[in-house]
C-alpha positions in Angstrom: 95.2 -39.8 81.2 97.6 -40.0 78.4 96.1 -38.0 75.2 95.1 -39.5 72.3 97.3 -38.7 69.2 95.6 -38.1 65.9 97.7 -38.4 62.8 96.7 -37.7 58.9 98.0 -40.1 56.4 97.5 -40.0 52.4 97.1 -43.0 51.0 97.3 -44.0 46.9 94.6 -46.0 45.6 93.7 -47.9 42.3 90.1 -48.4 41.8 88.7 -49.7 38.4 84.8 -48.3 37.8 82.4 -48.3 34.8 80.0 -45.5 34.5 77.5 -45.6 31.8 76.6 -42.5 30.3 72.7 -42.1 30.5 72.9 -40.9 26.2 75.1 -44.0 25.7 72.3 -46.1 27.4 69.6 -44.6 25.7 71.5 -44.4 22.1 72.1 -48.2 22.5 68.3 -48.6 23.3 67.4 -46.8 20.3 69.9 -48.5 18.2 68.3 -51.9 18.8 64.8 -51.0 17.9 63.9 -52.3 14.4 61.8 -50.0 11.9 58.3 -50.1 13.5 59.4 -50.4 16.9 61.2 -47.1 16.1 58.2 -45.9 14.6 56.0 -46.6 18.2 58.8 -44.9 19.8 58.5 -41.7 18.0 54.8 -41.6 18.1 54.9 -42.2 21.8 57.5 -39.2 22.0 55.3 -37.1 20.7 51.9 -37.7 22.5 54.1 -37.7 26.0 56.2 -34.3 25.2 54.5 -31.1 24.1 57.8 -29.7 23.0 58.2 -32.0 20.4 56.7 -31.3 17.1 57.2 -32.8 13.5 58.3 -30.4 11.2 56.7 -30.9 8.7 53.3 -30.3 10.4 54.5 -27.0 12.1 55.8 -25.7 8.4 52.2 -26.7 6.8 50.5 -25.0 9.8 52.1 -21.5 9.3 51.5 -21.4 5.5 48.1 -22.3 5.6 46.8 -20.1 8.7 43.2 -21.7 8.9 40.7 -20.1 9.8 38.5 -20.7 12.9 35.4 -22.3 12.3 34.6 -24.1 15.5 30.7 -24.1 16.4 30.0 -23.4 19.9 28.7 -26.9 20.7 32.8 -28.4 19.5 33.9 -25.4 21.9 31.7 -26.6 25.0 32.7 -30.4 24.2 36.0 -29.5 24.9 35.3 -29.0 28.7 33.9 -33.0 29.1 36.2 -35.5 29.0 33.7 -38.1 27.0 30.7 -37.7 25.4 28.9 -39.8 28.0 29.8 -36.9 30.3 27.8 -34.1 28.3 24.4 -33.6 28.5 22.0 -35.9 25.8 21.0 -32.5 23.9 24.7 -31.5 23.7 26.2 -34.7 23.1 23.4 -35.6 20.1 24.4 -32.4 18.7 28.2 -32.9 18.6 27.5 -36.4 17.9 25.6 -35.5 14.5 28.1 -32.5 13.4 31.0 -34.8 14.0 29.9 -37.2 11.6 32.3 -38.2 9.1 30.9 -38.7 6.0 34.1 -40.3 4.7 33.7 -43.3 7.5 31.9 -46.5 5.8 31.2 -49.0 8.2 31.3 -52.0 5.7 35.1 -51.2 5.3 35.7 -52.9 8.5 36.3 -56.6 7.9 35.9 -58.8 10.7 38.3 -62.0 11.3 36.6 -64.7 10.1 38.9 -67.2 10.7 38.0 -70.1 12.8 39.9 -71.1 16.1 41.0 -74.7 16.3 38.4 -75.1 19.1 35.6 -73.8 16.9 36.8 -75.8 13.9 36.8 -78.9 15.6 33.7 -78.3 18.2 31.8 -77.8 14.5 32.9 -80.7 13.3 32.4 -82.9 16.4 28.7 -81.3 16.8 27.8 -82.1 12.9 28.9 -85.9 13.2 27.7 -86.6 16.9 24.7 -86.1 19.3 26.1 -84.2 21.9 24.5 -83.6 25.1 25.3 -80.2 27.1 27.8 -82.4 29.2 29.2 -83.7 26.3 30.1 -80.4 25.0 31.6 -78.8 27.9 33.8 -82.1 28.4 34.8 -81.9 24.2 35.6 -78.1 24.4 38.2 -78.9 27.1 39.5 -81.9 25.7 39.7 -79.7 22.4 41.0 -76.8 24.3 44.6 -79.2 25.4 44.9 -79.9 21.9 48.1 -77.8 20.4 48.2 -75.9 17.2 49.9 -79.0 15.6 46.9 -81.5 16.3 48.5 -83.5 19.2 46.7 -84.0 22.8 49.3 -81.6 25.0 47.8 -83.6 28.3 46.4 -86.2 30.1 42.7 -87.2 30.2 43.1 -87.6 34.1 44.5 -84.0 34.5 41.8 -82.5 31.7 39.2 -84.2 34.2 40.6 -82.5 36.9 40.1 -79.4 35.3 36.6 -79.7 34.5 35.7 -80.7 38.2 37.1 -77.1 38.8 35.9 -74.9 36.0 32.8 -76.6 35.3 31.5 -77.8 38.4 31.0 -81.6 38.1 34.0 -84.4 37.6 33.3 -86.2 34.4 33.2 -90.0 34.5 35.7 -91.9 32.5 34.1 -93.5 30.4 32.4 -90.4 29.2 36.0 -88.7 28.6 37.1 -91.7 26.6 34.1 -91.4 24.8 34.7 -88.2 23.6 37.9 -88.5 23.0 37.4 -91.6 20.9 34.9 -89.0 18.7 37.2 -86.7 18.6 40.2 -89.1 17.5 37.7 -89.8 14.2 37.2 -86.2 13.2 39.0 -85.4 10.2 41.7 -84.6 9.2 42.7 -87.7 10.3 45.8 -87.7 13.3 43.8 -85.1 15.2 44.2 -85.8 19.1 47.4 -88.2 18.5 49.3 -88.3 21.8 52.5 -88.6 19.7 54.2 -88.8 16.2 53.6 -92.1 16.5 50.3 -92.4 17.3 49.6 -89.5 14.5 50.7 -92.0 11.6 49.0 -95.2 13.1 45.7 -92.9 13.2 46.0 -91.9 9.4 47.2 -95.1 7.9 44.2 -96.6 9.8 42.2 -94.7 7.7 43.9 -95.5 4.1 42.6 -98.7 2.2 43.7 -102.0 3.4 46.5 -103.3 1.0 49.8 -105.0 1.5 51.4 -101.7 1.7 49.4 -100.4 4.2 49.9 -103.4 6.2 53.6 -103.2 6.3 53.5 -99.7 6.8 51.5 -99.8 10.0 53.4 -102.9 11.4 56.6 -100.8 10.8 55.0 -97.7 12.9 53.4 -99.8 15.1 56.3 -102.6 16.1 59.6 -101.3 14.5 59.4 -97.4 15.1 62.6 -97.0 16.5 64.4 -98.7 13.3 62.4 -96.8 10.9 62.9 -93.2 12.9 67.0 -93.9 13.0 66.4 -95.2 9.1 68.1 -98.8 9.5 66.2 -99.9 6.6 68.3 -102.9 6.2 67.7 -104.2 9.8 64.1 -103.3 9.0 64.0 -105.3 6.1 65.9 -108.6 7.8 63.1 -108.0 10.5 59.9 -107.9 8.5 61.3 -110.7 5.9 60.4 -108.7 3.1 61.6 -107.8 -0.1 63.2 -104.4 -0.8 60.7 -103.4 -3.3 57.6 -103.8 -0.8 60.0 -102.1 1.4 60.2 -99.2 -0.7 56.3 -99.3 -1.2 55.7 -99.1 2.6 58.0 -96.3 3.1 56.6 -94.4 0.1 53.2 -94.5 1.6 54.5 -93.5 5.1 56.0 -90.1 3.4 52.7 -89.3 2.3 51.2 -88.7 6.2 50.8 -85.6 7.6 52.9 -85.1 10.7 51.2 -82.0 11.6 47.5 -82.7 11.1 46.0 -79.5 12.2 47.7 -77.5 9.4 45.0 -79.2 7.2 42.2 -77.2 8.8 44.0 -74.2 7.0 42.0 -72.2 9.6 43.2 -68.9 8.4 43.8 -67.4 11.8 45.8 -64.5 12.6 48.1 -66.5 14.8 48.9 -68.3 11.6 49.6 -65.5 9.2 53.3 -65.2 8.3 55.2 -62.7 9.9 56.3 -60.0 7.8 60.0 -58.6 7.9 60.1 -54.9 7.4 63.8 -54.0 6.3 65.5 -50.8 7.7 67.7 -49.8 5.0 67.7 -50.1 1.1 70.6 -50.2 -1.2 70.8 -49.1 -4.8 73.4 -50.0 -7.2 74.3 -47.8 -10.1 75.9 -50.3 -12.7 77.2 -47.3 -15.0 79.0 -45.4 -12.0 79.8 -48.6 -10.2 78.3 -46.8 -6.9 75.9 -47.6 -4.3 73.3 -46.0 -2.4 72.2 -46.5 0.9 68.9 -45.2 2.3 67.2 -45.3 5.5 63.8 -46.7 5.7 60.9 -46.0 7.8 58.2 -43.6 8.7 59.7 -41.5 10.9 59.1 -37.6 10.4 61.8 -34.8 11.2 61.3 -33.5 14.5 61.9 -30.2 16.0 61.4 -28.2 19.1 57.7 -26.4 19.4 58.2 -22.6 19.0 56.5 -21.6 22.2 58.9 -24.0 24.4 62.0 -22.6 22.7 60.8 -19.0 23.4 60.2 -19.6 26.9 63.5 -21.2 27.5 64.9 -17.9 25.8 63.3 -16.0 28.3 63.3 -17.8 31.8 63.4 -15.3 34.0 60.8 -15.4 37.0 59.6 -11.9 38.1 56.5 -12.2 40.2 57.1 -10.4 43.7 54.4 -12.6 45.3 56.5 -15.4 46.9 53.5 -18.1 46.0 53.3 -16.9 42.4 57.3 -16.9 42.1 57.3 -20.5 43.0 54.7 -21.3 40.4 56.7 -19.0 37.8 59.7 -21.3 38.7 57.6 -24.5 38.5 56.3 -24.0 35.2 59.6 -23.0 33.9 61.1 -25.8 35.4 58.7 -27.7 33.3 59.2 -25.9 30.2 63.3 -26.5 30.4 63.1 -30.3 31.5 60.7 -31.0 28.4 62.6 -28.5 26.0 66.2 -30.3 27.4 64.1 -34.3 27.1 63.1 -32.9 23.4 66.5 -31.8 22.2 68.2 -35.0 23.5 65.7 -37.3 21.5 66.0 -35.5 18.7 70.0 -35.7 19.2 69.6 -39.4 19.6 67.8 -39.9 16.5 70.3 -38.2 14.7 73.2 -40.4 16.2 71.2 -43.3 15.4 70.7 -42.4 11.8 74.4 -41.6 11.3 75.8 -44.9 13.2 73.5 -46.9 11.0 74.5 -45.4 7.5 78.3 -45.7 8.9 77.7 -49.3 9.3 75.9 -50.0 6.1 78.2 -48.4 4.4 80.7 -50.1 5.4 79.2 -53.5 5.1 78.7 -52.8 1.7 82.0 -51.4 1.0 83.7 -54.9 2.4 80.8 -56.9 0.5 81.0 -55.5 -2.8 80.9 -58.6 -4.6 77.8 -60.0 -2.9 75.9 -57.1 -3.6 76.4 -56.7 -7.1 76.1 -60.7 -7.8 73.7 -61.5 -5.1 75.9 -64.9 -5.1 76.5 -66.2 -1.3 79.8 -67.8 -2.3 81.2 -64.4 -2.6 80.7 -63.2 0.8 84.2 -62.2 2.4 85.3 -63.2 5.8 84.0 -60.0 8.2 83.5 -59.6 11.5 82.8 -56.8 13.9 86.5 -55.5 14.4 86.5 -55.1 10.6 83.5 -52.7 10.7 85.1 -51.1 13.6 88.5 -50.3 12.1 86.6 -48.6 9.2 83.9 -46.4 11.7 85.6 -46.0 14.5 82.5 -47.3 16.3 82.9 -49.6 19.3 82.0 -53.4 18.9 79.3 -53.5 21.0 77.9 -50.5 19.3 78.0 -52.5 16.0 76.5 -55.6 17.6 73.6 -53.7 18.9 72.7 -51.4 15.4 73.0 -54.9 13.0 71.1 -56.9 15.4 67.6 -58.0 13.6 68.0 -55.1 11.2 67.8 -56.0 7.4 68.2 -54.4 4.0 66.7 -54.1 0.9 68.9 -55.0 -2.0 67.7 -55.8 -5.8 68.4 -59.4 -5.2 66.2 -59.8 -2.0 66.0 -59.0 2.0 68.9 -59.9 3.7 69.9 -59.7 7.6 72.9 -57.5 8.4 74.2 -60.4 10.6 74.5 -62.3 7.8 77.3 -60.8 6.4 79.5 -61.6 9.4 81.4 -64.8 9.4 84.6 -65.9 10.3 87.2 -67.5 8.6 87.4 -71.4 9.1 91.3 -71.0 9.9 93.8 -67.8 10.1 95.6 -68.8 6.9 92.9 -68.6 4.4 90.7 -66.0 3.2 87.6 -67.9 2.2 84.5 -67.4 4.3 82.2 -69.8 6.0 79.4 -69.1 3.3 81.6 -70.4 0.5 81.9 -73.5 2.2 78.3 -74.0 3.0 77.3 -73.2 -0.5 80.0 -76.2 -1.5 79.1 -78.3 1.4 75.1 -78.1 -0.1 76.1 -78.8 -3.5 77.8 -81.8 -2.1 74.9 -83.6 0.5 72.5 -82.6 -2.3 74.1 -84.2 -5.3 75.6 -87.2 -3.1 74.3 -91.0 -3.6 71.4 -91.2 -1.6 71.6 -94.7 -1.3 75.3 -94.5 0.2 75.7 -90.5 1.6 78.9 -88.9 2.7 79.7 -89.4 6.0 81.6 -86.2 7.7 84.8 -87.7 7.1 84.3 -88.1 3.5 82.9 -84.6 3.4 86.4 -83.4 5.0 87.9 -85.5 2.1 85.8 -83.9 -0.7 86.3 -80.4 0.6 90.5 -80.9 1.0 90.3 -82.3 -2.8 88.7 -78.8 -3.5 91.3 -77.1 -1.5 89.1 -76.5 1.8 91.1 -77.7 4.8 88.9 -78.6 7.1 88.7 -80.8 10.6 86.3 -83.1 10.7 84.4 -81.2 13.5 84.1 -78.1 11.7 82.7 -79.9 8.5 80.5 -81.4 11.2 79.2 -78.0 12.4 79.0 -76.5 9.1 76.4 -79.7 8.2 74.3 -78.9 11.1 74.2 -75.3 10.4 72.7 -76.2 6.8 70.0 -78.3 8.5 71.4 -81.9 7.6 71.4 -84.8 10.0 74.0 -87.6 9.9 74.7 -89.2 6.6 73.0 -92.4 8.4 69.5 -90.4 8.9 69.8 -88.9 5.1 70.2 -92.7 3.7 67.4 -93.8 1.5 66.4 -97.3 0.4 
């Protein structure tokens, strides 16, 4: 039998791999956090890692040397998970001893704002005699009215829901009767199925007049022409004068497309979301210098002294194998928590340094804007420009600026606002400057003959801005202006 031969060969291969450094991943996550999110993360780390502690608290504790003044009851209470587990007598004494004289329960203000369901149910019950069945039907119907005041589902689907949740199938006549009563409530337009229905409900409540009848006919029969602002065709279709059409349109403009907003519920969901700036900028006009400051209630962190000492003296010395194993486990825990704390402190410093470097580079490139506050003075700037100034990777700059705001003497601005490309490679004009010029053109145009995109393109060219028509259309949409046909007024 022939003997098999084995041979060794050396093969050279080229392979491209991307390995993510865990520290870079953690830094990227911290960079994406806003100030409130970072404050929550620091609090979570302080709760989870006993090796972390605020430096100011450690220093104050070392200086104060507080006397030991805990009572015996308070010491005993530490052996129980909660007051419910304590003996009744001791629990009473501890509760009595822990009372805070500075606590005033009247300072806790309840949220007294009504929900949409509560507000409409109160009005419905005030104006109608409702049985228990009627109330169940009404609550389910109102529960399907959205925040704008529109019905979001058909009555047949709501009836199916009532059959499942309430245990009875409501009659169609009862559903229609309750729905009609809801649509008759104030403010007018509540319970509308769409915008056209909403406007008709409001017009039906208006005092009868020539303008009211014309407006109702426009919405009821010619809503498509009205929505597309074909006023000339609308006037010809109605066979009325221009003045009569203008009176009807003026009446329609007084209607509320979001009727639920008139309820003024003042609930937490309706409150404005506040922007918390991540950085602040101060300008010294005398020295012509800027000072950038990181904001946020972020304490200076340090490593708890016992953990530092434990790492320095990590030598298990027990002779008993079981005791030695327990010592090794304890030392492993100390080392892990110590290293996690040191890594988190280092990441916080890297985040602060990165944000400061990026912010200073942005401020330096946009000096004119931060001095004047005029958006037209914002220069073209892209991520690569800040990368060249700071030496940071583009992905790091993008993460660090996303969702971040800077507080200046002119207001609060998103850092992303300052990144804008040149309309073309041959100009040093920023898109912000062109947007400012375009806004002025559109706001001051003849409303009876608004500028088309081509007319805007020619007007901008006469001012020295050479743009393609599609670029003008993109900028117009960015400003929030519709096409010329939809901007036309009678």
